[in-house]
N, CA and C atoms as a LAMMPS dump frame, in Angstrom:
ITEM: TIMESTEP
0
ITEM: NUMBER OF ATOMS
423
ITEM: BOX BOUNDS ff ff ff
-5.0000000000000000e+02 5.0000000000000000e+02
-5.0000000000000000e+02 5.0000000000000000e+02
-5.0000000000000000e+02 5.0000000000000000e+02
ITEM: ATOMS id mol type element x y z
1 1 1 N 25.427 -24.159 5.627
2 1 2 C 24.809 -24.402 6.813
3 1 3 C 23.463 -23.704 6.773
4 2 1 N 22.188 -23.866 6.823
5 2 2 C 21.208 -23.159 6.786
6 2 3 C 20.809 -22.612 8.23
7 3 1 N 20.34 -21.389 8.158
8 3 2 C 20.486 -20.634 9.501
9 3 3 C 18.8 -20.867 9.918
10 4 1 N 18.424 -20.702 11.166
11 4 2 C 17.056 -20.467 11.522
12 4 3 C 16.174 -19.712 10.953
13 5 1 N 16.641 -18.376 10.525
14 5 2 C 16.273 -17.562 9.689
15 5 3 C 15.807 -18.169 8.53
16 6 1 N 16.622 -18.952 7.963
17 6 2 C 16.102 -19.303 6.54
18 6 3 C 14.968 -20.66 6.734
19 7 1 N 15.352 -21.303 7.645
20 7 2 C 14.455 -22.44 7.969
21 7 3 C 12.869 -22.326 8.734
22 8 1 N 12.811 -21.184 9.603
23 8 2 C 11.671 -20.97 10.232
24 8 3 C 11.726 -19.537 10.744
25 9 1 N 11.139 -18.513 9.864
26 9 2 C 11.321 -17.131 10.086
27 9 3 C 10.627 -16.966 11.307
28 10 1 N 9.204 -17.552 11.389
29 10 2 C 8.364 -16.982 12.777
30 10 3 C 9.364 -17.486 13.901
31 11 1 N 9.801 -18.717 13.941
32 11 2 C 10.278 -19.01 15.106
33 11 3 C 11.681 -18.169 15.144
34 12 1 N 12.279 -17.935 14.321
35 12 2 C 13.497 -17.037 14.163
36 12 3 C 13.157 -15.604 15.107
37 13 1 N 11.828 -15.135 14.445
38 13 2 C 11.437 -13.909 15.119
39 13 3 C 11.231 -14.104 16.425
40 14 1 N 10.556 -14.978 16.801
41 14 2 C 10.127 -15.187 18.271
42 14 3 C 11.497 -15.037 19
43 15 1 N 12.107 -15.931 18.69
44 15 2 C 13.603 -16.08 19.115
45 15 3 C 14.284 -14.414 19.329
46 16 1 N 14.32 -13.817 18.419
47 16 2 C 14.894 -12.509 18.494
48 16 3 C 14.393 -11.624 19.794
49 17 1 N 12.859 -11.624 19.423
50 17 2 C 12.134 -10.929 20.35
51 17 3 C 12.574 -11.042 21.935
52 18 1 N 12.691 -12.39 22.13
53 18 2 C 12.892 -13.127 23.431
54 18 3 C 14.383 -12.543 23.823
55 19 1 N 15.248 -12.687 22.757
56 19 2 C 16.657 -12.349 23.36
57 19 3 C 16.864 -10.864 23.596
58 20 1 N 15.612 -10.134 22.893
59 20 2 C 15.956 -8.501 23.033
60 20 3 C 15.225 -8.258 24.481
61 21 1 N 14.244 -9.074 24.716
62 21 2 C 13.455 -8.867 25.946
63 21 3 C 14.486 -9.354 27.195
64 22 1 N 15.447 -9.986 26.837
65 22 2 C 16.173 -10.468 27.993
66 22 3 C 17.054 -10.008 28.262
67 23 1 N 17.607 -8.742 27.195
68 23 2 C 18.691 -8.269 27.19
69 23 3 C 19.888 -8.766 26.722
70 24 1 N 19.782 -10.248 26.096
71 24 2 C 21.047 -10.943 25.594
72 24 3 C 21.312 -10.654 24.327
73 25 1 N 21.863 -9.223 24.082
74 25 2 C 22.042 -8.449 22.498
75 25 3 C 23.275 -9.297 22.109
76 26 1 N 24.24 -10.027 22.56
77 26 2 C 25.465 -10.593 22.312
78 26 3 C 24.953 -11.658 21.37
79 27 1 N 23.749 -12.349 21.449
80 27 2 C 23.383 -13.575 20.921
81 27 3 C 22.319 -13.144 19.579
82 28 1 N 21.856 -12.013 19.375
83 28 2 C 21.22 -11.629 18.356
84 28 3 C 21.693 -11.892 16.908
85 29 1 N 20.912 -12.092 15.95
86 29 2 C 21.252 -12.282 14.609
87 29 3 C 21.07 -10.694 13.979
88 30 1 N 22.238 -10.195 14.44
89 30 2 C 22.265 -8.674 13.914
90 30 3 C 22.049 -8.276 12.326
91 31 1 N 22.97 -9.162 11.833
92 31 2 C 22.599 -9.157 10.051
93 31 3 C 21.272 -9.239 9.618
94 32 1 N 20.634 -10.214 10.224
95 32 2 C 19.336 -10.476 9.476
96 32 3 C 18.256 -9.422 10.241
97 33 1 N 18.408 -9.057 11.399
98 33 2 C 17.834 -8.137 12.162
99 33 3 C 17.582 -6.62 11.451
100 34 1 N 18.962 -6.462 10.935
101 34 2 C 18.985 -5.404 10.491
102 34 3 C 18.401 -5.099 9.14
103 35 1 N 18.565 -6.226 8.319
104 35 2 C 17.543 -6.335 7.005
105 35 3 C 16.134 -6.418 7.35
106 36 1 N 15.475 -6.872 8.446
107 36 2 C 14.167 -6.945 8.399
108 36 3 C 13.827 -5.546 9.082
109 37 1 N 14.738 -4.809 9.807
110 37 2 C 14.06 -3.3 10.336
111 37 3 C 13.997 -2.627 8.839
112 38 1 N 15.002 -2.527 8.141
113 38 2 C 14.907 -1.864 6.657
114 38 3 C 13.711 -1.941 6.063
115 39 1 N 13.173 -3.67 5.852
116 39 2 C 12.244 -4.048 5.248
117 39 3 C 10.767 -3.302 5.772
118 40 1 N 10.728 -3.067 7.02
119 40 2 C 9.476 -2.548 7.723
120 40 3 C 9.195 -1.398 7.197
121 41 1 N 10.076 -0.457 6.823
122 41 2 C 9.711 0.79 6.11
123 41 3 C 9.323 0.381 4.729
124 42 1 N 9.752 -0.443 3.966
125 42 2 C 9.453 -0.612 2.673
126 42 3 C 7.811 -1.358 2.645
127 43 1 N 7.756 -2.031 3.53
128 43 2 C 6.332 -2.894 3.606
129 43 3 C 5.123 -1.566 4.203
130 44 1 N 5.552 -0.607 4.909
131 44 2 C 4.715 0.543 5.207
132 44 3 C 4.353 1.29 4.058
133 45 1 N 5.325 1.462 3.392
134 45 2 C 5.38 2.614 2.14
135 45 3 C 4.517 1.573 0.937
136 46 1 N 4.773 0.148 0.898
137 46 2 C 3.986 -0.747 -0.036
138 46 3 C 2.482 -0.782 0.43
139 47 1 N 2.151 -0.821 1.507
140 47 2 C 0.781 -0.531 1.904
141 47 3 C 0.068 0.616 1.533
142 48 1 N 0.7 1.717 1.552
143 48 2 C 0.252 3.109 1.305
144 48 3 C 0.15 3.062 -0.194
145 49 1 N 1.042 2.705 -0.979
146 49 2 C 0.82 2.964 -2.331
147 49 3 C 0.081 1.879 -2.793
148 50 1 N -0.38 0.72 -2.246
149 50 2 C -1.183 -0.382 -2.701
150 50 3 C -2.667 0.375 -2.445
151 51 1 N -2.929 1.088 -1.505
152 51 2 C -4.175 1.678 -1.166
153 51 3 C -4.481 2.772 -2.192
154 52 1 N -3.355 3.578 -2.508
155 52 2 C -3.529 4.63 -3.712
156 52 3 C -3.909 3.854 -4.959
157 53 1 N -3.252 2.778 -5.251
158 53 2 C -3.371 1.932 -6.549
159 53 3 C -4.977 1.563 -6.673
160 54 1 N -5.303 0.871 -5.718
161 54 2 C -6.824 0.404 -5.641
162 54 3 C -7.841 1.645 -5.647
163 55 1 N -7.51 2.881 -5.181
164 55 2 C -8.127 4.082 -5.395
165 55 3 C -8.162 4.476 -6.888
166 56 1 N -7.356 4.464 -7.721
167 56 2 C -6.991 4.835 -8.915
168 56 3 C -7.854 3.83 -9.835
169 57 1 N -7.552 2.746 -9.473
170 57 2 C -8.37 1.511 -10.154
171 57 3 C -9.804 2.049 -9.963
172 58 1 N -10.191 2.227 -9.257
173 58 2 C -11.787 2.369 -8.772
174 58 3 C -12.228 3.534 -9.52
175 59 1 N -11.188 4.577 -9.364
176 59 2 C -11.746 6.074 -10.009
177 59 3 C -11.711 5.928 -11.659
178 60 1 N -10.758 4.985 -12.005
179 60 2 C -10.82 4.687 -13.647
180 60 3 C -12.033 4.16 -13.994
181 61 1 N -12.596 3.031 -13.355
182 61 2 C -13.857 2.411 -13.525
183 61 3 C -15.099 3.381 -13.097
184 62 1 N -15.16 4.219 -12.346
185 62 2 C -16.084 5.082 -11.858
186 62 3 C -16.016 6.179 -13.017
187 63 1 N -15.089 6.416 -13.607
188 63 2 C -15.055 7.987 -14.424
189 63 3 C -15.376 7.175 -15.872
190 64 1 N -14.987 6.04 -16.309
191 64 2 C -15.134 5.508 -17.653
192 64 3 C -16.363 4.659 -17.837
193 65 1 N -17.126 4.027 -16.728
194 65 2 C -18.348 3.331 -16.828
195 65 3 C -19.285 3.803 -15.672
196 66 1 N -19.681 5.13 -15.798
197 66 2 C -20.63 5.551 -14.852
198 66 3 C -22.135 4.838 -14.91
199 67 1 N -22.315 4.156 -15.921
200 67 2 C -23.611 3.323 -15.767
201 67 3 C -23.35 2.238 -14.862
202 68 1 N -22.491 1.992 -14.627
203 68 2 C -21.91 0.706 -13.858
204 68 3 C -21.421 0.938 -12.255
205 69 1 N -21.247 2.248 -11.927
206 69 2 C -20.991 2.694 -10.818
207 69 3 C -21.848 1.758 -9.708
208 70 1 N -21.011 1.595 -9.026
209 70 2 C -21.545 0.753 -7.765
210 70 3 C -21.218 1.124 -6.018
211 71 1 N -22.141 0.454 -5.237
212 71 2 C -21.744 0.815 -3.878
213 71 3 C -20.551 0.36 -3.651
214 72 1 N -20.122 -0.875 -4.077
215 72 2 C -19.052 -1.577 -3.795
216 72 3 C -17.696 -0.789 -4.324
217 73 1 N -17.732 -0.193 -5.276
218 73 2 C -16.686 0.659 -5.707
219 73 3 C -16.537 1.741 -4.814
220 74 1 N -17.675 2.292 -4.504
221 74 2 C -17.476 3.498 -3.436
222 74 3 C -17.337 3.019 -2.196
223 75 1 N -17.269 1.911 -1.752
224 75 2 C -16.92 1.353 -0.197
225 75 3 C -15.592 1.02 -0.419
226 76 1 N -14.838 0.544 -1.72
227 76 2 C -13.677 0.21 -1.803
228 76 3 C -12.768 1.594 -1.844
229 77 1 N -13.238 2.561 -2.271
230 77 2 C -12.67 3.868 -2.303
231 77 3 C -12.361 4.576 -0.785
232 78 1 N -13.625 4.164 -0.206
233 78 2 C -13.613 4.799 1.206
234 78 3 C -12.791 4.161 2.16
235 79 1 N -12.838 2.675 1.904
236 79 2 C -12.163 1.926 2.74
237 79 3 C -10.494 2.221 2.776
238 80 1 N -10.11 2.275 1.553
239 80 2 C -8.527 2.414 1.399
240 80 3 C -8.369 4 1.637
241 81 1 N -9.043 4.65 1.468
242 81 2 C -8.945 6.443 2.232
243 81 3 C -8.958 6.195 3.704
244 82 1 N -9.692 5.083 4.23
245 82 2 C -9.291 5.162 5.693
246 82 3 C -8.11 4.424 6.1
247 83 1 N -7.964 3.573 5.119
248 83 2 C -6.392 2.767 5.5
249 83 3 C -5.157 4.021 5.214
250 84 1 N -5.48 4.833 4.144
251 84 2 C -4.274 5.623 4.159
252 84 3 C -4.118 6.574 5.418
253 85 1 N -5.215 7.064 6.046
254 85 2 C -5.238 8.104 7.296
255 85 3 C -4.875 7.097 8.407
256 86 1 N -5.073 5.834 8.414
257 86 2 C -4.6 5.044 9.311
258 86 3 C -2.815 4.868 9.405
259 87 1 N -2.318 4.432 8.079
260 87 2 C -0.996 4.622 7.955
261 87 3 C -0.143 5.749 8.206
262 88 1 N -1.126 6.73 7.613
263 88 2 C -0.379 8.243 8.049
264 88 3 C -0.338 8.377 9.658
265 89 1 N -1.358 8.018 10.124
266 89 2 C -1.383 8.335 11.669
267 89 3 C 0.101 7.485 12.252
268 90 1 N -0.18 6.263 11.915
269 90 2 C 0.882 5.483 12.466
270 90 3 C 2.203 5.559 12.171
271 91 1 N 2.664 6.347 10.9
272 91 2 C 3.412 6.827 10.506
273 91 3 C 3.668 7.894 9.412
274 92 1 N 3.667 8.935 10.187
275 92 2 C 3.595 10.377 9.428
276 92 3 C 4.762 10.426 8.435
277 93 1 N 5.859 9.972 8.655
278 93 2 C 6.601 10.012 7.429
279 93 3 C 6.388 9.627 6.066
280 94 1 N 5.402 8.726 6.188
281 94 2 C 4.912 8.032 4.831
282 94 3 C 4.132 9.273 3.987
283 95 1 N 3.843 10.528 4.57
284 95 2 C 3.41 11.562 3.774
285 95 3 C 4.275 11.823 2.626
286 96 1 N 5.648 11.476 2.707
287 96 2 C 6.479 11.666 1.978
288 96 3 C 6.153 11.187 0.453
289 97 1 N 5.378 9.9 0.516
290 97 2 C 4.869 9.44 -0.665
291 97 3 C 3.991 9.861 -1.275
292 98 1 N 3.176 10.771 -0.911
293 98 2 C 2.054 11.45 -1.485
294 98 3 C 2.558 12.443 -2.26
295 99 1 N 3.166 12.104 -3.57
296 99 2 C 3.586 12.88 -4.58
297 99 3 C 3.009 12.488 -5.845
298 100 1 N 3.18 13.3 -6.852
299 100 2 C 2.571 13.043 -8.37
300 100 3 C 3.387 11.903 -8.581
301 101 1 N 4.897 11.771 -8.242
302 101 2 C 5.626 11.14 -8.725
303 101 3 C 4.955 9.595 -8.521
304 102 1 N 5.005 9.431 -7.149
305 102 2 C 4.533 8.232 -6.683
306 102 3 C 2.969 7.708 -7.334
307 103 1 N 2.078 8.892 -7.479
308 103 2 C 0.679 8.8 -7.863
309 103 3 C 1.096 8.196 -9.548
310 104 1 N 1.655 8.618 -10.245
311 104 2 C 2.073 8.38 -11.63
312 104 3 C 2.423 7.112 -11.712
313 105 1 N 3.445 6.429 -10.487
314 105 2 C 3.757 5.006 -10.496
315 105 3 C 2.633 3.921 -10.097
316 106 1 N 1.611 4.309 -9.474
317 106 2 C 0.547 3.536 -9.037
318 106 3 C -0.282 3.659 -10.099
319 107 1 N -0.403 4.692 -10.745
320 107 2 C -1.405 4.865 -11.864
321 107 3 C -1.152 3.94 -12.77
322 108 1 N 0.124 3.468 -13.333
323 108 2 C 0.237 2.483 -14.532
324 108 3 C -0.34 1.146 -14.202
325 109 1 N -0.039 1.031 -12.902
326 109 2 C -0.716 -0.627 -12.358
327 109 3 C -2.151 -0.525 -12.274
328 110 1 N -2.758 0.777 -11.62
329 110 2 C -4.206 0.642 -11.545
330 110 3 C -4.772 0.754 -12.974
331 111 1 N -4.147 1.548 -13.79
332 111 2 C -4.791 1.46 -15.227
333 111 3 C -4.614 0.138 -15.935
334 112 1 N -3.824 -0.625 -15.603
335 112 2 C -3.686 -2.143 -16.185
336 112 3 C -4.696 -2.842 -15.699
337 113 1 N -4.836 -2.588 -14.222
338 113 2 C -5.864 -3.481 -13.554
339 113 3 C -7.397 -3.266 -14.157
340 114 1 N -7.542 -1.873 -14.104
341 114 2 C -8.959 -1.311 -14.725
342 114 3 C -9.205 -1.882 -16.266
343 115 1 N -8.199 -1.643 -17.069
344 115 2 C -8.376 -2.384 -18.377
345 115 3 C -8.622 -3.837 -18.625
346 116 1 N -7.892 -4.445 -17.566
347 116 2 C -7.939 -6.037 -17.629
348 116 3 C -9.394 -6.31 -17.176
349 117 1 N -9.958 -5.369 -16.277
350 117 2 C -11.416 -5.493 -15.687
351 117 3 C -12.333 -5.172 -16.555
352 118 1 N -12.078 -4.314 -17.218
353 118 2 C -13.408 -3.693 -18.021
354 118 3 C -13.081 -4.073 -19.494
355 119 1 N -12.099 -4.063 -20.028
356 119 2 C -11.826 -4.284 -21.333
357 119 3 C -11.789 -2.905 -21.943
358 120 1 N -11.946 -1.736 -21.279
359 120 2 C -11.904 -0.603 -21.951
360 120 3 C -10.401 -0.105 -22.049
361 121 1 N -10.489 0.855 -22.867
362 121 2 C -9.095 1.702 -22.776
363 121 3 C -9.047 2.886 -21.92
364 122 1 N -8.102 2.983 -21.255
365 122 2 C -7.999 4.057 -19.972
366 122 3 C -6.713 4.922 -20.585
367 123 1 N -7.139 6.288 -20.15
368 123 2 C -6.077 7.305 -20.488
369 123 3 C -4.744 6.847 -19.951
370 124 1 N -3.666 7.037 -20.713
371 124 2 C -2.403 6.716 -20.576
372 124 3 C -1.804 7.833 -19.625
373 125 1 N -2.065 8.855 -19.379
374 125 2 C -1.601 9.81 -18.144
375 125 3 C -2.753 10.073 -17.301
376 126 1 N -2.079 10.089 -15.901
377 126 2 C -2.853 10.171 -15.14
378 126 3 C -3.51 11.694 -14.907
379 127 1 N -4.541 11.789 -14.437
380 127 2 C -5.329 13.29 -14.559
381 127 3 C -5.609 13.402 -12.836
382 128 1 N -5.526 12.5 -12.032
383 128 2 C -5.9 12.554 -10.774
384 128 3 C -4.657 13.226 -9.956
385 129 1 N -5.072 13.861 -9.099
386 129 2 C -4.409 14.693 -7.973
387 129 3 C -4.037 13.666 -6.674
388 130 1 N -3.241 14.113 -5.831
389 130 2 C -3.281 13.547 -4.416
390 130 3 C -4.395 13.914 -3.784
391 131 1 N -5.05 15.279 -3.889
392 131 2 C -6.136 15.632 -3.347
393 131 3 C -7.482 14.608 -3.802
394 132 1 N -7.234 14.435 -4.993
395 132 2 C -8.605 13.505 -5.47
396 132 3 C -8.446 12.125 -4.832
397 133 1 N -7.198 11.763 -4.553
398 133 2 C -7.119 10.368 -3.915
399 133 3 C -7.634 10.409 -2.534
400 134 1 N -7.36 11.427 -1.927
401 134 2 C -7.714 11.583 -0.356
402 134 3 C -9.304 12.25 -0.155
403 135 1 N -9.644 12.906 -1.192
404 135 2 C -10.876 13.614 -0.836
405 135 3 C -11.882 13.621 -1.947
406 136 1 N -11.848 13.128 -2.902
407 136 2 C -12.511 13.477 -4.073
408 136 3 C -13.944 12.937 -3.824
409 137 1 N -14.957 13.426 -4.159
410 137 2 C -16.306 13.042 -3.791
411 137 3 C -16.902 11.854 -4.552
412 138 1 N -17.018 10.756 -4.43
413 138 2 C -17.896 9.488 -5.038
414 138 3 C -19.294 9.61 -4.582
415 139 1 N -20.214 9.906 -4.876
416 139 2 C -21.54 9.583 -4.62
417 139 3 C -22.39 9.027 -5.574
418 140 1 N -23.506 8.019 -4.954
419 140 2 C -24.062 7.447 -6.343
420 140 3 C -25.385 8.258 -6.457
421 141 1 N -25.224 9.403 -7.045
422 141 2 C -26.294 10.095 -7.178
423 141 3 C -26.58 10.338 -8.62
């Protein structure tokens, strides 16, 4: 038998919220609620890592194609830094993902993105730091 959770996630979520608000806890779909709450932290982590990956991608283009630097690349880096600040403000525990280990993970994908976009070979090893991701100056001068 297919559950509402499988048939219509949006309606299921609304019903769960209504049941919680009404204090009708014995009617909650606890199994799926637990899974969804666990997934929330993964989604927040993935948003942070996605912003880091986009910054790496644009750093690689910036560093390896100086003649093609653009305001668009600069804007993307600045926007993703603001996103990271917002994510950390909302969930300070995300700081635990601002490590070399996670930077190296996102570097792999950012590198492949940059190679695919530019056709250039990019360094295999990440030379960027978390400080670079958060603060490195990227001016069009």
